[in-house]
mmCIF file of the C-alpha atoms, coordinates in Angstrom:
data_MODEL
# 
_entry.id   MODEL 
# 
loop_
_atom_site.group_PDB 
_atom_site.id 
_atom_site.type_symbol 
_atom_site.label_atom_id 
_atom_site.label_alt_id 
_atom_site.label_comp_id 
_atom_site.label_asym_id 
_atom_site.label_entity_id 
_atom_site.label_seq_id 
_atom_site.pdbx_PDB_ins_code 
_atom_site.Cartn_x 
_atom_site.Cartn_y 
_atom_site.Cartn_z 
_atom_site.occupancy 
_atom_site.B_iso_or_equiv 
_atom_site.pdbx_formal_charge 
_atom_site.auth_seq_id 
_atom_site.auth_comp_id 
_atom_site.auth_asym_id 
_atom_site.auth_atom_id 
_atom_site.pdbx_PDB_model_num 
ATOM 1   C CA . UNK A 1 1   ? -66.201 -3.758  95.861  1.00 0.00 ? 1   UNK A CA 1 
ATOM 2   C CA . UNK A 1 2   ? -65.582 -7.373  94.864  1.00 0.00 ? 2   UNK A CA 1 
ATOM 3   C CA . UNK A 1 3   ? -63.460 -6.192  91.727  1.00 0.00 ? 3   UNK A CA 1 
ATOM 4   C CA . UNK A 1 4   ? -61.245 -4.214  94.322  1.00 0.00 ? 4   UNK A CA 1 
ATOM 5   C CA . UNK A 1 5   ? -60.942 -7.301  96.536  1.00 0.00 ? 5   UNK A CA 1 
ATOM 6   C CA . UNK A 1 6   ? -59.970 -9.586  93.727  1.00 0.00 ? 6   UNK A CA 1 
ATOM 7   C CA . UNK A 1 7   ? -57.491 -6.965  92.415  1.00 0.00 ? 7   UNK A CA 1 
ATOM 8   C CA . UNK A 1 8   ? -55.896 -6.606  95.734  1.00 0.00 ? 8   UNK A CA 1 
ATOM 9   C CA . UNK A 1 9   ? -55.810 -10.458 96.174  1.00 0.00 ? 9   UNK A CA 1 
ATOM 10  C CA . UNK A 1 10  ? -54.323 -10.557 92.775  1.00 0.00 ? 10  UNK A CA 1 
ATOM 11  C CA . UNK A 1 11  ? -51.421 -8.207  93.526  1.00 0.00 ? 11  UNK A CA 1 
ATOM 12  C CA . UNK A 1 12  ? -50.623 -10.039 97.007  1.00 0.00 ? 12  UNK A CA 1 
ATOM 13  C CA . UNK A 1 13  ? -50.452 -13.138 95.093  1.00 0.00 ? 13  UNK A CA 1 
ATOM 14  C CA . UNK A 1 14  ? -48.185 -11.731 92.432  1.00 0.00 ? 14  UNK A CA 1 
ATOM 15  C CA . UNK A 1 15  ? -45.950 -10.244 94.930  1.00 0.00 ? 15  UNK A CA 1 
ATOM 16  C CA . UNK A 1 16  ? -45.674 -13.442 96.978  1.00 0.00 ? 16  UNK A CA 1 
ATOM 17  C CA . UNK A 1 17  ? -44.754 -15.301 93.820  1.00 0.00 ? 17  UNK A CA 1 
ATOM 18  C CA . UNK A 1 18  ? -42.085 -12.780 92.760  1.00 0.00 ? 18  UNK A CA 1 
ATOM 19  C CA . UNK A 1 19  ? -40.443 -12.976 96.331  1.00 0.00 ? 19  UNK A CA 1 
ATOM 20  C CA . UNK A 1 20  ? -40.521 -16.675 96.013  1.00 0.00 ? 20  UNK A CA 1 
ATOM 21  C CA . UNK A 1 21  ? -38.846 -16.535 92.674  1.00 0.00 ? 21  UNK A CA 1 
ATOM 22  C CA . UNK A 1 22  ? -36.181 -14.116 93.778  1.00 0.00 ? 22  UNK A CA 1 
ATOM 23  C CA . UNK A 1 23  ? -35.312 -16.093 96.821  1.00 0.00 ? 23  UNK A CA 1 
ATOM 24  C CA . UNK A 1 24  ? -34.735 -19.227 94.468  1.00 0.00 ? 24  UNK A CA 1 
ATOM 25  C CA . UNK A 1 25  ? -32.723 -17.131 91.902  1.00 0.00 ? 25  UNK A CA 1 
ATOM 26  C CA . UNK A 1 26  ? -30.574 -15.674 94.771  1.00 0.00 ? 26  UNK A CA 1 
ATOM 27  C CA . UNK A 1 27  ? -29.906 -18.984 96.111  1.00 0.00 ? 27  UNK A CA 1 
ATOM 28  C CA . UNK A 1 28  ? -28.721 -20.560 92.760  1.00 0.00 ? 28  UNK A CA 1 
ATOM 29  C CA . UNK A 1 29  ? -26.732 -17.265 91.704  1.00 0.00 ? 29  UNK A CA 1 
ATOM 30  C CA . UNK A 1 30  ? -24.406 -17.149 94.973  1.00 0.00 ? 30  UNK A CA 1 
ATOM 31  C CA . UNK A 1 31  ? -24.465 -20.955 95.296  1.00 0.00 ? 31  UNK A CA 1 
ATOM 32  C CA . UNK A 1 32  ? -26.098 -21.108 98.604  1.00 0.00 ? 32  UNK A CA 1 
ATOM 33  C CA . UNK A 1 33  ? -28.562 -23.650 99.277  1.00 0.00 ? 33  UNK A CA 1 
ATOM 34  C CA . UNK A 1 34  ? -31.872 -22.667 100.732 1.00 0.00 ? 34  UNK A CA 1 
ATOM 35  C CA . UNK A 1 35  ? -32.553 -22.811 104.340 1.00 0.00 ? 35  UNK A CA 1 
ATOM 36  C CA . UNK A 1 36  ? -34.269 -26.325 104.154 1.00 0.00 ? 36  UNK A CA 1 
ATOM 37  C CA . UNK A 1 37  ? -31.383 -27.686 102.394 1.00 0.00 ? 37  UNK A CA 1 
ATOM 38  C CA . UNK A 1 38  ? -28.934 -26.118 104.765 1.00 0.00 ? 38  UNK A CA 1 
ATOM 39  C CA . UNK A 1 39  ? -30.901 -27.799 107.786 1.00 0.00 ? 39  UNK A CA 1 
ATOM 40  C CA . UNK A 1 40  ? -30.746 -31.141 106.284 1.00 0.00 ? 40  UNK A CA 1 
ATOM 41  C CA . UNK A 1 41  ? -26.718 -30.909 105.740 1.00 0.00 ? 41  UNK A CA 1 
ATOM 42  C CA . UNK A 1 42  ? -26.374 -29.743 109.339 1.00 0.00 ? 42  UNK A CA 1 
ATOM 43  C CA . UNK A 1 43  ? -28.621 -32.654 110.597 1.00 0.00 ? 43  UNK A CA 1 
ATOM 44  C CA . UNK A 1 44  ? -26.457 -35.013 108.583 1.00 0.00 ? 44  UNK A CA 1 
ATOM 45  C CA . UNK A 1 45  ? -23.050 -33.711 109.935 1.00 0.00 ? 45  UNK A CA 1 
ATOM 46  C CA . UNK A 1 46  ? -24.262 -33.855 113.363 1.00 0.00 ? 46  UNK A CA 1 
ATOM 47  C CA . UNK A 1 47  ? -25.458 -37.700 112.881 1.00 0.00 ? 47  UNK A CA 1 
ATOM 48  C CA . UNK A 1 48  ? -22.079 -38.338 111.284 1.00 0.00 ? 48  UNK A CA 1 
ATOM 49  C CA . UNK A 1 49  ? -20.298 -36.795 114.467 1.00 0.00 ? 49  UNK A CA 1 
ATOM 50  C CA . UNK A 1 50  ? -22.479 -39.008 116.816 1.00 0.00 ? 50  UNK A CA 1 
ATOM 51  C CA . UNK A 1 51  ? -21.512 -42.156 114.962 1.00 0.00 ? 51  UNK A CA 1 
ATOM 52  C CA . UNK A 1 52  ? -17.795 -41.341 115.153 1.00 0.00 ? 52  UNK A CA 1 
ATOM 53  C CA . UNK A 1 53  ? -18.086 -40.398 118.867 1.00 0.00 ? 53  UNK A CA 1 
ATOM 54  C CA . UNK A 1 54  ? -19.808 -43.801 119.395 1.00 0.00 ? 54  UNK A CA 1 
ATOM 55  C CA . UNK A 1 55  ? -16.916 -45.553 117.580 1.00 0.00 ? 55  UNK A CA 1 
ATOM 56  C CA . UNK A 1 56  ? -14.437 -43.794 119.636 1.00 0.00 ? 56  UNK A CA 1 
ATOM 57  C CA . UNK A 1 57  ? -16.060 -44.682 122.803 1.00 0.00 ? 57  UNK A CA 1 
ATOM 58  C CA . UNK A 1 58  ? -16.415 -48.601 122.298 1.00 0.00 ? 58  UNK A CA 1 
ATOM 59  C CA . UNK A 1 59  ? -17.318 -50.917 125.062 1.00 0.00 ? 59  UNK A CA 1 
ATOM 60  C CA . UNK A 1 60  ? -15.285 -54.051 125.671 1.00 0.00 ? 60  UNK A CA 1 
ATOM 61  C CA . UNK A 1 61  ? -15.171 -56.761 128.442 1.00 0.00 ? 61  UNK A CA 1 
ATOM 62  C CA . UNK A 1 62  ? -11.681 -57.038 129.952 1.00 0.00 ? 62  UNK A CA 1 
ATOM 63  C CA . UNK A 1 63  ? -10.279 -58.955 133.004 1.00 0.00 ? 63  UNK A CA 1 
ATOM 64  C CA . UNK A 1 64  ? -8.417  -57.087 135.675 1.00 0.00 ? 64  UNK A CA 1 
ATOM 65  C CA . UNK A 1 65  ? -6.327  -58.863 138.370 1.00 0.00 ? 65  UNK A CA 1 
ATOM 66  C CA . UNK A 1 66  ? -6.356  -58.527 142.106 1.00 0.00 ? 66  UNK A CA 1 
ATOM 67  C CA . UNK A 1 67  ? -4.669  -60.401 144.835 1.00 0.00 ? 67  UNK A CA 1 
ATOM 68  C CA . UNK A 1 68  ? -6.702  -62.816 146.939 1.00 0.00 ? 68  UNK A CA 1 
ATOM 69  C CA . UNK A 1 69  ? -7.142  -61.899 150.503 1.00 0.00 ? 69  UNK A CA 1 
ATOM 70  C CA . UNK A 1 70  ? -4.473  -64.388 151.653 1.00 0.00 ? 70  UNK A CA 1 
ATOM 71  C CA . UNK A 1 71  ? -1.934  -62.810 149.015 1.00 0.00 ? 71  UNK A CA 1 
ATOM 72  C CA . UNK A 1 72  ? -1.491  -66.333 147.489 1.00 0.00 ? 72  UNK A CA 1 
ATOM 73  C CA . UNK A 1 73  ? -2.639  -65.595 143.828 1.00 0.00 ? 73  UNK A CA 1 
ATOM 74  C CA . UNK A 1 74  ? -4.254  -63.221 141.479 1.00 0.00 ? 74  UNK A CA 1 
ATOM 75  C CA . UNK A 1 75  ? -8.122  -63.306 141.088 1.00 0.00 ? 75  UNK A CA 1 
ATOM 76  C CA . UNK A 1 76  ? -9.556  -62.118 137.672 1.00 0.00 ? 76  UNK A CA 1 
ATOM 77  C CA . UNK A 1 77  ? -12.482 -59.643 137.703 1.00 0.00 ? 77  UNK A CA 1 
ATOM 78  C CA . UNK A 1 78  ? -14.348 -59.135 134.381 1.00 0.00 ? 78  UNK A CA 1 
ATOM 79  C CA . UNK A 1 79  ? -15.212 -55.559 133.729 1.00 0.00 ? 79  UNK A CA 1 
ATOM 80  C CA . UNK A 1 80  ? -16.947 -53.791 130.909 1.00 0.00 ? 80  UNK A CA 1 
ATOM 81  C CA . UNK A 1 81  ? -14.894 -50.697 130.303 1.00 0.00 ? 81  UNK A CA 1 
ATOM 82  C CA . UNK A 1 82  ? -15.623 -47.752 127.794 1.00 0.00 ? 82  UNK A CA 1 
ATOM 83  C CA . UNK A 1 83  ? -12.257 -47.356 125.754 1.00 0.00 ? 83  UNK A CA 1 
ATOM 84  C CA . UNK A 1 84  ? -12.484 -43.792 124.338 1.00 0.00 ? 84  UNK A CA 1 
ATOM 85  C CA . UNK A 1 85  ? -10.018 -44.674 121.728 1.00 0.00 ? 85  UNK A CA 1 
ATOM 86  C CA . UNK A 1 86  ? -7.408  -46.242 124.198 1.00 0.00 ? 86  UNK A CA 1 
ATOM 87  C CA . UNK A 1 87  ? -8.374  -49.500 125.456 1.00 0.00 ? 87  UNK A CA 1 
ATOM 88  C CA . UNK A 1 88  ? -4.958  -50.323 127.149 1.00 0.00 ? 88  UNK A CA 1 
ATOM 89  C CA . UNK A 1 89  ? -5.229  -47.149 129.502 1.00 0.00 ? 89  UNK A CA 1 
ATOM 90  C CA . UNK A 1 90  ? -8.784  -47.823 130.090 1.00 0.00 ? 90  UNK A CA 1 
ATOM 91  C CA . UNK A 1 91  ? -7.995  -51.392 131.387 1.00 0.00 ? 91  UNK A CA 1 
ATOM 92  C CA . UNK A 1 92  ? -5.292  -49.952 133.653 1.00 0.00 ? 92  UNK A CA 1 
ATOM 93  C CA . UNK A 1 93  ? -7.740  -47.205 134.945 1.00 0.00 ? 93  UNK A CA 1 
ATOM 94  C CA . UNK A 1 94  ? -10.187 -49.917 135.560 1.00 0.00 ? 94  UNK A CA 1 
ATOM 95  C CA . UNK A 1 95  ? -7.540  -51.872 137.691 1.00 0.00 ? 95  UNK A CA 1 
ATOM 96  C CA . UNK A 1 96  ? -6.886  -48.637 139.499 1.00 0.00 ? 96  UNK A CA 1 
ATOM 97  C CA . UNK A 1 97  ? -10.472 -48.384 140.437 1.00 0.00 ? 97  UNK A CA 1 
ATOM 98  C CA . UNK A 1 98  ? -10.136 -51.122 142.868 1.00 0.00 ? 98  UNK A CA 1 
ATOM 99  C CA . UNK A 1 99  ? -11.147 -54.571 143.734 1.00 0.00 ? 99  UNK A CA 1 
ATOM 100 C CA . UNK A 1 100 ? -15.033 -55.346 143.701 1.00 0.00 ? 100 UNK A CA 1 
ATOM 101 C CA . UNK A 1 101 ? -14.912 -59.159 143.859 1.00 0.00 ? 101 UNK A CA 1 
ATOM 102 C CA . UNK A 1 102 ? -15.442 -60.949 147.259 1.00 0.00 ? 102 UNK A CA 1 
ATOM 103 C CA . UNK A 1 103 ? -12.046 -62.292 148.540 1.00 0.00 ? 103 UNK A CA 1 
ATOM 104 C CA . UNK A 1 104 ? -9.898  -59.976 146.458 1.00 0.00 ? 104 UNK A CA 1 
ATOM 105 C CA . UNK A 1 105 ? -8.085  -56.847 147.800 1.00 0.00 ? 105 UNK A CA 1 
ATOM 106 C CA . UNK A 1 106 ? -6.620  -53.818 146.208 1.00 0.00 ? 106 UNK A CA 1 
ATOM 107 C CA . UNK A 1 107 ? -2.898  -53.695 146.344 1.00 0.00 ? 107 UNK A CA 1 
ATOM 108 C CA . UNK A 1 108 ? -2.174  -50.589 144.108 1.00 0.00 ? 108 UNK A CA 1 
ATOM 109 C CA . UNK A 1 109 ? -2.019  -47.221 146.200 1.00 0.00 ? 109 UNK A CA 1 
ATOM 110 C CA . UNK A 1 110 ? -5.133  -45.036 145.767 1.00 0.00 ? 110 UNK A CA 1 
ATOM 111 C CA . UNK A 1 111 ? -2.978  -41.972 144.514 1.00 0.00 ? 111 UNK A CA 1 
ATOM 112 C CA . UNK A 1 112 ? -1.425  -43.969 141.900 1.00 0.00 ? 112 UNK A CA 1 
ATOM 113 C CA . UNK A 1 113 ? -2.392  -42.662 138.317 1.00 0.00 ? 113 UNK A CA 1 
ATOM 114 C CA . UNK A 1 114 ? -1.724  -44.072 134.891 1.00 0.00 ? 114 UNK A CA 1 
ATOM 115 C CA . UNK A 1 115 ? -0.248  -41.491 132.500 1.00 0.00 ? 115 UNK A CA 1 
ATOM 116 C CA . UNK A 1 116 ? -0.152  -43.626 129.203 1.00 0.00 ? 116 UNK A CA 1 
ATOM 117 C CA . UNK A 1 117 ? 0.147   -47.036 127.825 1.00 0.00 ? 117 UNK A CA 1 
ATOM 118 C CA . UNK A 1 118 ? 1.703   -47.545 124.603 1.00 0.00 ? 118 UNK A CA 1 
ATOM 119 C CA . UNK A 1 119 ? 1.856   -50.897 122.900 1.00 0.00 ? 119 UNK A CA 1 
ATOM 120 C CA . UNK A 1 120 ? 4.584   -51.349 120.280 1.00 0.00 ? 120 UNK A CA 1 
ATOM 121 C CA . UNK A 1 121 ? 6.124   -54.844 119.070 1.00 0.00 ? 121 UNK A CA 1 
ATOM 122 C CA . UNK A 1 122 ? 4.107   -56.657 121.676 1.00 0.00 ? 122 UNK A CA 1 
ATOM 123 C CA . UNK A 1 123 ? 5.480   -54.676 124.324 1.00 0.00 ? 123 UNK A CA 1 
ATOM 124 C CA . UNK A 1 124 ? 3.070   -52.388 126.511 1.00 0.00 ? 124 UNK A CA 1 
ATOM 125 C CA . UNK A 1 125 ? 4.820   -49.537 128.114 1.00 0.00 ? 125 UNK A CA 1 
ATOM 126 C CA . UNK A 1 126 ? 2.750   -48.439 131.086 1.00 0.00 ? 126 UNK A CA 1 
ATOM 127 C CA . UNK A 1 127 ? 3.818   -45.127 132.495 1.00 0.00 ? 127 UNK A CA 1 
ATOM 128 C CA . UNK A 1 128 ? 2.494   -44.324 136.004 1.00 0.00 ? 128 UNK A CA 1 
ATOM 129 C CA . UNK A 1 129 ? 2.917   -41.378 138.399 1.00 0.00 ? 129 UNK A CA 1 
ATOM 130 C CA . UNK A 1 130 ? 5.458   -41.935 141.136 1.00 0.00 ? 130 UNK A CA 1 
ATOM 131 C CA . UNK A 1 131 ? 2.612   -42.390 143.763 1.00 0.00 ? 131 UNK A CA 1 
ATOM 132 C CA . UNK A 1 132 ? 2.752   -46.023 142.639 1.00 0.00 ? 132 UNK A CA 1 
ATOM 133 C CA . UNK A 1 133 ? 5.758   -46.643 144.732 1.00 0.00 ? 133 UNK A CA 1 
ATOM 134 C CA . UNK A 1 134 ? 5.658   -43.503 147.173 1.00 0.00 ? 134 UNK A CA 1 
ATOM 135 C CA . UNK A 1 135 ? 2.523   -44.821 148.700 1.00 0.00 ? 135 UNK A CA 1 
ATOM 136 C CA . UNK A 1 136 ? 3.089   -48.622 148.331 1.00 0.00 ? 136 UNK A CA 1 
ATOM 137 C CA . UNK A 1 137 ? 3.428   -50.343 151.852 1.00 0.00 ? 137 UNK A CA 1 
ATOM 138 C CA . UNK A 1 138 ? 3.763   -54.030 150.684 1.00 0.00 ? 138 UNK A CA 1 
ATOM 139 C CA . UNK A 1 139 ? 6.755   -56.501 151.184 1.00 0.00 ? 139 UNK A CA 1 
ATOM 140 C CA . UNK A 1 140 ? 8.220   -58.710 148.554 1.00 0.00 ? 140 UNK A CA 1 
ATOM 141 C CA . UNK A 1 141 ? 4.921   -60.691 148.229 1.00 0.00 ? 141 UNK A CA 1 
ATOM 142 C CA . UNK A 1 142 ? 3.065   -57.353 147.892 1.00 0.00 ? 142 UNK A CA 1 
ATOM 143 C CA . UNK A 1 143 ? 5.392   -56.210 145.274 1.00 0.00 ? 143 UNK A CA 1 
ATOM 144 C CA . UNK A 1 144 ? 4.907   -59.336 143.317 1.00 0.00 ? 144 UNK A CA 1 
ATOM 145 C CA . UNK A 1 145 ? 1.112   -59.111 143.492 1.00 0.00 ? 145 UNK A CA 1 
ATOM 146 C CA . UNK A 1 146 ? 1.387   -55.359 142.460 1.00 0.00 ? 146 UNK A CA 1 
ATOM 147 C CA . UNK A 1 147 ? 3.335   -55.980 139.650 1.00 0.00 ? 147 UNK A CA 1 
ATOM 148 C CA . UNK A 1 148 ? 1.446   -59.111 138.430 1.00 0.00 ? 148 UNK A CA 1 
ATOM 149 C CA . UNK A 1 149 ? -1.771  -57.166 138.565 1.00 0.00 ? 149 UNK A CA 1 
ATOM 150 C CA . UNK A 1 150 ? -0.422  -54.805 136.042 1.00 0.00 ? 150 UNK A CA 1 
ATOM 151 C CA . UNK A 1 151 ? 1.340   -57.200 133.869 1.00 0.00 ? 151 UNK A CA 1 
ATOM 152 C CA . UNK A 1 152 ? -1.498  -59.702 133.744 1.00 0.00 ? 152 UNK A CA 1 
ATOM 153 C CA . UNK A 1 153 ? -4.242  -57.088 133.295 1.00 0.00 ? 153 UNK A CA 1 
ATOM 154 C CA . UNK A 1 154 ? -2.431  -55.762 130.171 1.00 0.00 ? 154 UNK A CA 1 
ATOM 155 C CA . UNK A 1 155 ? -1.318  -59.173 128.893 1.00 0.00 ? 155 UNK A CA 1 
ATOM 156 C CA . UNK A 1 156 ? -5.094  -60.006 128.611 1.00 0.00 ? 156 UNK A CA 1 
ATOM 157 C CA . UNK A 1 157 ? -4.875  -58.325 125.358 1.00 0.00 ? 157 UNK A CA 1 
ATOM 158 C CA . UNK A 1 158 ? -3.444  -60.823 122.882 1.00 0.00 ? 158 UNK A CA 1 
ATOM 159 C CA . UNK A 1 159 ? -1.234  -58.238 121.069 1.00 0.00 ? 159 UNK A CA 1 
ATOM 160 C CA . UNK A 1 160 ? 0.655   -57.554 124.234 1.00 0.00 ? 160 UNK A CA 1 
ATOM 161 C CA . UNK A 1 161 ? 3.214   -60.115 124.970 1.00 0.00 ? 161 UNK A CA 1 
ATOM 162 C CA . UNK A 1 162 ? 5.061   -58.163 127.845 1.00 0.00 ? 162 UNK A CA 1 
ATOM 163 C CA . UNK A 1 163 ? 4.881   -55.184 129.894 1.00 0.00 ? 163 UNK A CA 1 
ATOM 164 C CA . UNK A 1 164 ? 7.448   -52.415 130.827 1.00 0.00 ? 164 UNK A CA 1 
ATOM 165 C CA . UNK A 1 165 ? 6.460   -50.397 133.674 1.00 0.00 ? 165 UNK A CA 1 
ATOM 166 C CA . UNK A 1 166 ? 7.771   -46.735 133.958 1.00 0.00 ? 166 UNK A CA 1 
ATOM 167 C CA . UNK A 1 167 ? 7.321   -44.182 136.836 1.00 0.00 ? 167 UNK A CA 1 
ATOM 168 C CA . UNK A 1 168 ? 7.226   -40.488 135.125 1.00 0.00 ? 168 UNK A CA 1 
ATOM 169 C CA . UNK A 1 169 ? 8.563   -41.751 131.891 1.00 0.00 ? 169 UNK A CA 1 
ATOM 170 C CA . UNK A 1 170 ? 11.627  -43.478 133.332 1.00 0.00 ? 170 UNK A CA 1 
ATOM 171 C CA . UNK A 1 171 ? 12.505  -46.981 133.955 1.00 0.00 ? 171 UNK A CA 1 
ATOM 172 C CA . UNK A 1 172 ? 12.908  -48.267 137.281 1.00 0.00 ? 172 UNK A CA 1 
ATOM 173 C CA . UNK A 1 173 ? 14.928  -51.186 138.784 1.00 0.00 ? 173 UNK A CA 1 
ATOM 174 C CA . UNK A 1 174 ? 12.244  -52.010 141.152 1.00 0.00 ? 174 UNK A CA 1 
ATOM 175 C CA . UNK A 1 175 ? 9.058   -50.914 142.723 1.00 0.00 ? 175 UNK A CA 1 
ATOM 176 C CA . UNK A 1 176 ? 9.657   -52.191 146.064 1.00 0.00 ? 176 UNK A CA 1 
ATOM 177 C CA . UNK A 1 177 ? 13.374  -53.480 146.231 1.00 0.00 ? 177 UNK A CA 1 
ATOM 178 C CA . UNK A 1 178 ? 12.413  -57.216 145.508 1.00 0.00 ? 178 UNK A CA 1 
ATOM 179 C CA . UNK A 1 179 ? 11.507  -57.673 141.912 1.00 0.00 ? 179 UNK A CA 1 
ATOM 180 C CA . UNK A 1 180 ? 13.302  -56.575 138.899 1.00 0.00 ? 180 UNK A CA 1 
ATOM 181 C CA . UNK A 1 181 ? 11.045  -54.135 136.752 1.00 0.00 ? 181 UNK A CA 1 
ATOM 182 C CA . UNK A 1 182 ? 13.897  -52.844 134.672 1.00 0.00 ? 182 UNK A CA 1 
ATOM 183 C CA . UNK A 1 183 ? 13.066  -54.843 131.534 1.00 0.00 ? 183 UNK A CA 1 
ATOM 184 C CA . UNK A 1 184 ? 9.616   -55.876 130.144 1.00 0.00 ? 184 UNK A CA 1 
ATOM 185 C CA . UNK A 1 185 ? 7.807   -58.529 132.134 1.00 0.00 ? 185 UNK A CA 1 
ATOM 186 C CA . UNK A 1 186 ? 5.918   -61.455 130.443 1.00 0.00 ? 186 UNK A CA 1 
ATOM 187 C CA . UNK A 1 187 ? 2.564   -62.894 131.720 1.00 0.00 ? 187 UNK A CA 1 
ATOM 188 C CA . UNK A 1 188 ? 2.955   -64.097 135.401 1.00 0.00 ? 188 UNK A CA 1 
ATOM 189 C CA . UNK A 1 189 ? 1.048   -67.243 135.012 1.00 0.00 ? 189 UNK A CA 1 
ATOM 190 C CA . UNK A 1 190 ? 2.243   -68.608 138.367 1.00 0.00 ? 190 UNK A CA 1 
ATOM 191 C CA . UNK A 1 191 ? 0.207   -66.129 140.150 1.00 0.00 ? 191 UNK A CA 1 
ATOM 192 C CA . UNK A 1 192 ? -2.959  -67.470 138.715 1.00 0.00 ? 192 UNK A CA 1 
# 
């Protein structure tokens, strides 16, 4: 009886060794890696994707500008923003989210949206939807504060020297009839 058990155990062991050897041979014949190697490669690729996503969604500090509650000057609010690859648009989106500091007011209409911001040769071209002027209710001072908020926020980036404001991809002479926006505007330091 012991001989039978030993023979059976030996046959099973040989079968397992043979099956393991065949798996190794098949993996090397067709160029495929064993399952454990495939899992390691997949884990490495997943880690690389997470690293590139983390780099693409970098966090930076930026100043955004709002009028003070007297409408006499602009107040800077420091914000931490997640860039997701476009720091300029992220800065304007933060500006559009509204004032949070005590003594600051939001001048930009709530329905206003930024479509894109492109920077070339020191000029940031900020393209808004037309709700920027459709729902704007300020006079000449309000218009100056609105434009100053946008221009001074974008010129916080050292590579941006001036800002061209567009509405639905087109230049406009003015946002409210008082301030010329047909050409790029430099930082409005007189409002600070």
